[in-house]
C-alpha positions in Angstrom: -0.8 -40.5 -29.0 0.2 -37.6 -26.8 0.0 -34.6 -28.9 1.0 -32.1 -26.2 4.2 -34.0 -25.3 5.7 -33.5 -28.8 4.8 -29.8 -29.2 7.3 -27.1 -29.9 8.2 -25.6 -26.4 7.2 -22.1 -27.6 3.8 -23.3 -28.6 3.4 -25.0 -25.2 4.2 -21.8 -23.5 1.9 -19.9 -25.8 -1.0 -22.3 -25.1 -0.5 -21.7 -21.3 -0.8 -17.9 -21.9 -4.1 -18.5 -23.7 -5.3 -20.6 -20.8 -3.2 -21.2 -17.7 -5.2 -24.3 -17.0 -5.9 -26.7 -19.9 -8.6 -29.2 -19.1 -7.7 -32.9 -19.5 -10.9 -33.7 -21.4 -9.8 -31.4 -24.3 -6.9 -33.7 -25.1 -9.3 -36.6 -25.5 -10.8 -34.7 -28.5 -7.5 -33.4 -29.8 -6.1 -37.0 -30.0 -8.9 -38.3 -32.2 -8.0 -39.3 -35.7 -10.0 -36.5 -37.3 -8.3 -33.8 -35.3 -4.9 -35.3 -35.8 -5.4 -35.1 -39.5 -5.4 -31.3 -39.5 -2.1 -31.5 -37.6 -0.5 -32.1 -41.0 -2.0 -29.0 -42.5 -0.2 -25.7 -42.2 -2.0 -22.5 -41.0 0.1 -20.7 -43.7 -1.7 -22.2 -46.7 1.4 -23.8 -48.2 3.9 -21.0 -47.4 6.1 -23.5 -45.6 7.0 -25.3 -48.8 8.2 -22.3 -50.9 11.0 -19.7 -50.6 8.5 -16.9 -51.0 8.1 -16.7 -47.2 10.6 -17.5 -44.4 8.4 -19.3 -42.0 9.9 -19.6 -38.5 8.5 -23.1 -37.8 5.6 -25.2 -38.9 2.4 -24.2 -37.1 -0.5 -26.5 -37.9 -4.2 -26.0 -38.3 -4.6 -28.3 -35.2 -2.4 -26.0 -33.1 -4.6 -23.1 -34.3 -7.8 -24.9 -33.4 -6.5 -25.7 -30.0 -5.5 -22.1 -29.5 -9.0 -21.0 -30.5 -10.5 -23.5 -28.0 -8.2 -22.3 -25.2 -9.2 -18.7 -25.7 -12.8 -19.6 -25.5 -12.3 -21.8 -22.5 -10.3 -19.1 -20.7 -13.1 -16.6 -21.0 -16.2 -18.7 -20.8 -15.4 -22.0 -19.2 -18.1 -23.4 -21.5 -17.3 -26.8 -22.8 -19.8 -26.6 -25.7 -18.4 -23.3 -27.0 -14.9 -24.6 -26.5 -15.5 -27.7 -28.5 -17.2 -25.7 -31.3 -14.0 -23.7 -31.5 -11.9 -26.8 -31.5 -13.9 -28.3 -34.4 -14.2 -25.2 -36.5 -11.5 -26.2 -38.9 -12.0 -30.0 -38.7 -13.1 -29.9 -42.4 -10.0 -28.1 -43.6 -8.4 -29.6 -46.7 -4.7 -29.8 -47.6 -3.3 -26.3 -48.3 -6.2 -24.8 -46.4 -7.7 -21.7 -48.1 -5.9 -22.5 -51.3 -8.7 -24.9 -52.0 -11.2 -22.1 -51.4 -9.3 -20.4 -54.2 -9.7 -23.5 -56.3 -13.4 -23.2 -55.7 -13.4 -19.6 -56.7 -14.1 -18.4 -53.1 -11.3 -15.8 -52.8 -13.1 -13.3 -50.6 -15.0 -15.3 -47.9 -12.7 -18.4 -47.9 -15.5 -20.5 -46.4 -16.3 -22.9 -49.2 -14.6 -25.9 -47.5 -16.6 -25.7 -44.3 -19.5 -27.8 -45.6 -18.1 -31.1 -44.4 -17.8 -30.2 -40.7 -20.9 -32.0 -39.5 -20.3 -35.1 -41.6 -16.7 -35.4 -40.3 -17.8 -35.1 -36.7 -20.9 -37.4 -37.2 -18.8 -40.1 -39.0 -16.2 -40.2 -36.2 -16.9 -42.9 -33.8 -14.3 -41.5 -31.4 -15.7 -38.0 -31.3 -19.4 -39.1 -31.1 -18.6 -41.3 -28.2 -16.8 -38.5 -26.4 -19.7 -36.1 -27.0 -22.1 -38.8 -25.7 -19.9 -39.2 -22.6 -20.0 -35.4 -22.0 -23.7 -35.0 -22.7 -23.2 -32.8 -25.7 -25.2 -33.0 -29.0 -23.6 -32.5 -32.4 -25.9 -29.5 -33.0 -24.2 -27.7 -30.1 -20.7 -28.0 -31.5 -20.9 -28.3 -35.3 -21.1 -24.5 -36.0 -18.9 -22.2 -34.0 -20.6 -19.2 -35.7 -23.5 -19.5 -33.2 -21.1 -18.4 -30.4 -19.9 -14.8 -30.9 -17.0 -15.3 -28.6 -15.8 -18.0 -31.0 -16.6 -16.3 -34.3 -18.2 -13.2 -35.6 -18.0 -10.9 -38.7 -14.9 -9.0 -39.7 -13.7 -6.6 -38.2 -15.0 -7.6 -34.8 -12.7 -9.5 -32.4 -13.4 -13.2 -31.9 -11.3 -16.1 -30.7 -10.6 -17.4 -34.2 -9.4 -14.0 -35.5 -7.5 -13.3 -32.3 -5.6 -16.6 -32.4 -4.4 -16.5 -35.9 -3.2 -12.9 -35.5 -1.1 -14.1 -32.5 0.2 -17.3 -34.1 1.0 -15.8 -37.5 2.8 -13.0 -35.7 5.0 -15.7 -34.1 5.7 -17.9 -37.1 4.9 -16.3 -40.5 5.8 -12.7 -40.0 7.4 -12.2 -36.6 5.9 -9.2 -34.8 5.5 -10.6 -31.3 7.3 -12.3 -28.6 5.5 -14.3 -25.9 5.9 -11.5 -23.3 4.1 -9.1 -25.5 1.3 -11.6 -26.3 0.9 -12.2 -22.5 0.7 -8.5 -21.8 -1.9 -7.8 -24.6 -3.9 -10.9 -23.5 -4.0 -9.8 -19.9 -6.1 -6.8 -21.0 -8.8 -8.8 -22.8 -12.3 -9.0 -21.3 -15.8 -9.8 -22.5 -17.8 -6.6 -23.5 -21.2 -6.0 -25.0 -21.1 -4.8 -28.6 -23.5 -2.6 -30.6 -25.9 -5.6 -31.0 -25.9 -6.5 -27.4 -23.8 -9.6 -28.0 -20.8 -10.7 -26.0 -17.5 -9.8 -27.8 -13.9 -10.0 -26.7 -12.4 -6.5 -26.3 -9.8 -4.5 -24.4 -10.1 -3.0 -20.9 -7.2 -0.5 -21.7 -6.9 1.9 -24.6 -3.1 2.0 -24.7 -2.9 -1.8 -24.9 -5.5 -1.8 -27.7 -3.5 0.8 -29.6 -0.3 -1.2 -29.2 -2.1 -4.4 -30.4 -3.4 -2.7 -33.6 0.0 -1.1 -34.2 1.5 -4.5 -34.2 -1.0 -6.5 -36.2 -1.5 -3.8 -38.8 2.0 -4.8 -39.9 0.9 -8.4 -40.4 -2.4 -7.9 -42.3 -0.8 -6.7 -45.6 0.9 -10.1 -45.9 -2.5 -11.8 -46.5 -3.4 -9.5 -49.4 0.2 -9.3 -50.8 0.9 -10.2 -54.4 3.1 -13.1 -53.1 0.4 -14.6 -50.9 -2.5 -14.4 -53.4 -0.4 -15.7 -56.3 1.0 -18.5 -54.2 -2.4 -19.6 -53.1 -3.8 -19.6 -56.6 -0.8 -21.6 -57.9 -1.5 -24.3 -55.3 -5.2 -24.2 -56.3 -4.3 -24.6 -60.0 -1.8 -27.4 -59.4 -4.4 -29.4 -57.4 -7.0 -28.6 -60.1 -4.7 -29.9 -62.8 -4.0 -33.1 -60.9 -7.8 -33.5 -60.4 -8.5 -33.0 -64.1 -5.8 -35.6 -65.0 -7.3 -38.1 -62.7 -4.3 -38.1 -60.3 -6.1 -36.4 -57.4 -9.6 -36.3 -56.0 -11.3 -33.9 -53.7 -11.4 -36.6 -51.1 -7.6 -37.0 -51.3 -7.3 -33.5 -50.0 -9.1 -34.6 -46.8 -7.0 -37.7 -46.4 -3.4 -37.0 -47.3 -0.9 -34.6 -45.7 0.5 -31.6 -47.6 3.8 -33.3 -48.0 2.1 -36.3 -49.5 0.1 -34.2 -52.0 3.3 -32.4 -53.0 5.0 -35.7 -53.6 2.2 -36.8 -55.8 2.4 -33.6 -57.8 6.2 -34.1 -58.2 5.5 -37.6 -59.5 2.7 -36.6 -61.9 2.5 -37.9 -65.4 2.4 -34.2 -66.5 6.1 -33.3 -66.8 5.2 -29.7 -67.5 3.4 -29.5 -64.1 6.4 -31.1 -62.3 8.8 -28.6 -63.9 6.5 -25.7 -63.0 6.0 -26.9 -59.4 9.8 -27.4 -58.8 10.5 -23.8 -60.0 7.6 -22.5 -57.9 9.1 -24.0 -54.7 12.4 -22.1 -55.3 10.9 -18.7 -56.2 11.5 -15.7 -54.0 9.7 -13.0 -56.0 6.4 -12.2 -57.8 5.8 -9.6 -60.5 2.8 -7.4 -61.0 1.3 -6.0 -64.2 -1.5 -3.8 -65.4 -2.8 -6.4 -67.9 -2.6 -10.1 -68.5 0.9 -11.5 -69.5 0.8 -14.6 -71.7 3.2 -17.5 -71.6 3.9 -17.2 -67.8 1.8 -18.1 -64.8 -0.2 -14.9 -64.6 -3.4 -14.5 -62.5 -5.9 -11.9 -61.4 -7.3 -12.9 -58.0 -8.4 -10.6 -55.1 -7.5 -11.3 -51.5 -9.6 -11.3 -48.4 -8.9 -8.3 -46.2 -8.4 -9.6 -42.7 -8.4 -6.9 -40.0 -9.8 -6.0 -36.6 -11.5 -3.0 -35.1 -11.8 -4.1 -31.5 -14.0 -2.8 -28.7 -12.4 -0.8 -25.9 -13.7 0.0 -22.5 -12.9 3.7 -22.2 -13.9 5.0 -18.8 -17.6 4.3 -18.6 -18.2 3.7 -22.3 -17.6 0.8 -24.6 -16.5 2.0 -28.0 -14.8 0.8 -31.2 -11.2 1.8 -31.1 -11.6 3.9 -34.2 -14.0 6.2 -32.2 -11.4 6.9 -29.5 -8.0 6.7 -31.1 -7.0 8.8 -34.1 -3.6 6.9 -34.3 -5.3 3.6 -34.6 -8.0 4.8 -37.0 -5.2 6.1 -39.3 -3.3 2.7 -39.2 -6.5 0.8 -40.0 -7.4 3.2 -42.8 -3.9 3.0 -44.3 -4.2 -0.8 -44.4 -7.6 -0.7 -46.0 -6.2 1.7 -48.7 -3.4 -0.6 -49.7 -4.1 -1.4 -53.4 -4.1 -5.0 -54.8 -2.4 -5.3 -58.2 -4.8 -6.6 -60.8 -2.4 -9.1 -62.5 0.4 -10.9 -60.8 2.8 -13.5 -62.1 5.5 -16.0 -61.4 8.2 -16.5 -63.9 7.0 -20.0 -64.7 6.0 -21.2 -68.1 2.6 -22.9 -67.6 0.6 -22.8 -70.8 -1.7 -25.7 -69.9 -3.0 -24.2 -66.7 -6.8 -23.9 -66.3 -7.6 -20.5 -67.8 -10.9 -19.7 -66.3 -9.8 -17.1 -63.8 -6.6 -15.9 -65.5 -8.0 -13.2 -67.8 -10.7 -11.7 -65.6 -11.2 -8.0 -66.1 
């Protein structure tokens, strides 16, 4: 299977911005069955299948993982770190972070990462490739050990960098490829406050431009639409599970379209009706208290944002220490309120109620 050959031309060009040279050995790992599985999972947590968002084109979790790997490779040329980045979402289930919502993990959205080692270890293909390349599973199973790959919010790492680029191409268009290329050309490796390597900017104006752009994207991920959509997918999957029509393992085997088809052929006619209406919705409502008889939830959202390092003359600083404009934009984002109760105009009296009436 030649994954690269069938890619959207814009994604191909984007990949070559992230790394002008893409090593052949990387495609050996990309073309394994376990990595190809996440090619059927959207980075947008199900937004592709509703009218709530107008997604430009399908951008898969596999494309995101390749993008992360290419950023790491471009700056480190380290195969182990690159593979850790490639594998970081190999345990992603159908509908991605919606399943974290199902698990009650709204704020960290990491509850589904536990299977990473098992999936790698149980893959004959991947283990043979690692053996060929002289790499142990311990060196690639957790990308958090490599700060260029991942670190804590709001620092800049390859994972956070990539999804802010790709979401700004596909989910909420704020970029074109030329702008991405220009921003990316000013990225370098700097030392942060803890003496660790961290991606950062070598130019203040470019860093300001970058935050000005992405600060328009961040509110989407805490929006009423996004949080309510994700909880709805979580509840639909939970209901299917409770009815014996879906297992947790199914979420690691079937594509999103296959799971949706199973929901739409459920024995629960009420769920089918609710899901069909959900797919056609364009709006969400918000309230100060719980509203009975419709799909009403109270769930927080994870605030995703970046306060990057900037090389300013002879100093390395957080951008908020050297740009009042950027500091204001970040503070304005952090001050955006999240409505306590949100709802879709969908009768769904049989939904699991545990999270619905939280104070």
